[in-house]
C-alpha positions as CSV (number, residue, x, y, z in Angstrom):
1,X,36.0,128.1,36.9
2,X,39.6,129.6,37.3
3,X,43.0,128.2,38.1
4,X,46.3,129.5,39.1
5,X,49.8,128.6,37.5
6,X,53.0,130.2,38.5
7,X,52.6,132.2,34.8
8,X,48.5,133.0,34.8
9,X,45.3,132.3,35.2
10,X,43.5,130.0,33.3
11,X,39.2,130.1,32.6
12,X,37.2,127.2,31.3
13,X,34.0,128.9,29.1
14,X,30.6,127.5,30.4
15,X,29.5,126.6,26.8
16,X,26.9,123.8,26.6
17,X,28.3,122.5,23.2
18,X,31.8,122.3,24.3
19,X,31.3,120.8,27.6
20,X,28.8,117.9,25.9
21,X,31.8,117.4,23.4
22,X,34.3,117.4,26.4
23,X,32.2,115.3,28.1
24,X,31.9,112.4,25.5
25,X,35.7,112.9,24.8
26,X,36.6,112.0,28.5
27,X,34.4,109.2,28.3
28,X,36.0,107.6,25.5
29,X,39.4,108.1,26.7
30,X,38.3,106.5,29.7
31,X,36.8,103.6,27.9
32,X,40.1,103.4,25.9
33,X,42.4,103.7,28.4
34,X,40.5,101.9,31.3
35,X,40.5,98.7,29.0
36,X,43.8,98.2,28.0
37,X,47.1,96.8,29.7
38,X,49.9,99.2,28.7
39,X,53.5,98.6,29.2
40,X,55.1,102.0,28.6
41,X,56.8,104.3,31.3
42,X,57.4,108.0,31.6
43,X,60.8,107.7,29.9
44,X,59.3,108.1,26.2
45,X,57.8,111.6,26.7
46,X,59.2,114.9,27.2
47,X,58.6,118.4,28.8
48,X,56.0,119.7,27.0
49,X,54.5,117.0,25.4
50,X,50.7,116.5,25.4
51,X,49.6,113.0,27.0
52,X,46.9,111.1,29.0
53,X,47.3,111.3,32.5
54,X,45.3,109.4,35.0
55,X,44.5,111.1,38.4
56,X,41.4,110.3,41.0
57,X,40.3,107.1,38.8
58,X,39.9,109.5,35.7
59,X,41.8,110.0,32.4
60,X,42.7,113.3,31.6
61,X,44.4,115.4,28.5
62,X,47.7,116.9,30.7
63,X,50.8,118.6,29.0
64,X,53.8,117.6,30.7
65,X,55.3,120.5,32.8
66,X,58.1,118.4,34.5
67,X,59.1,114.7,34.5
68,X,61.1,112.7,36.6
69,X,62.0,109.3,36.6
70,X,58.8,108.5,39.1
71,X,57.0,111.5,39.1
72,X,55.4,113.5,36.3
73,X,53.7,117.0,36.9
74,X,51.1,117.9,34.3
75,X,48.8,120.7,32.9
76,X,45.2,119.4,32.5
77,X,44.7,121.3,29.1
78,X,40.6,121.0,29.5
79,X,40.3,122.4,33.0
80,X,43.9,124.4,33.9
81,X,44.7,122.5,37.1
82,X,48.4,121.1,37.8
83,X,49.0,117.9,39.5
84,X,51.6,115.1,40.3
85,X,51.3,111.8,39.1
86,X,53.3,108.4,39.2
87,X,55.2,107.9,35.7
88,X,53.4,104.7,35.6
89,X,49.9,107.2,34.8
90,X,51.0,108.4,31.9
91,X,50.4,107.2,28.3
92,X,50.8,108.5,24.9
93,X,48.0,110.4,23.5
94,X,45.5,109.1,20.7
95,X,45.4,111.4,18.1
96,X,41.7,111.3,18.1
97,X,41.5,112.6,21.6
98,X,43.4,115.4,20.1
99,X,40.8,116.5,18.1
100,X,38.8,119.2,20.3
101,X,40.9,122.3,21.2
102,X,41.9,122.7,24.7
103,X,39.2,123.7,26.9
104,X,41.6,125.6,29.1
105,X,42.1,129.4,27.8
106,X,45.4,131.6,29.3
107,X,44.0,135.0,30.8
108,X,45.7,137.9,31.4
109,X,44.0,141.4,32.6
110,X,45.3,144.2,30.9
111,X,46.3,147.8,32.6
112,X,46.0,146.8,36.5
113,X,47.7,149.2,39.0
114,X,50.2,147.2,41.1
115,X,49.5,147.1,45.3
116,X,53.1,148.5,45.6
117,X,53.2,151.1,48.3
118,X,54.7,154.3,47.1
119,X,56.0,155.1,50.4
């Protein structure tokens, strides 16, 4: 699985052990954040910070790319996706959800030739 970012590509390794651990971590995150009432907003976070982000009825581990008053652009550190969420859908991430290493791995292709026409 690959995701394109302006600065590169990201892959998620297909490892059964890591997938099992990630699945359990995300279930725990969704149980934790789905059952609590929070009174937080995006003003407590800054660009580059890792947070919990809510999208499509699911909580993800995400790094903030850009935070404005109402919207936050995030990068999912386990899947390599970028999406925009409302600032009310961002939470401080608990330390227990940061134990598993991020699963999206930045990839580069070495020594590739450019498609530039030599005319």
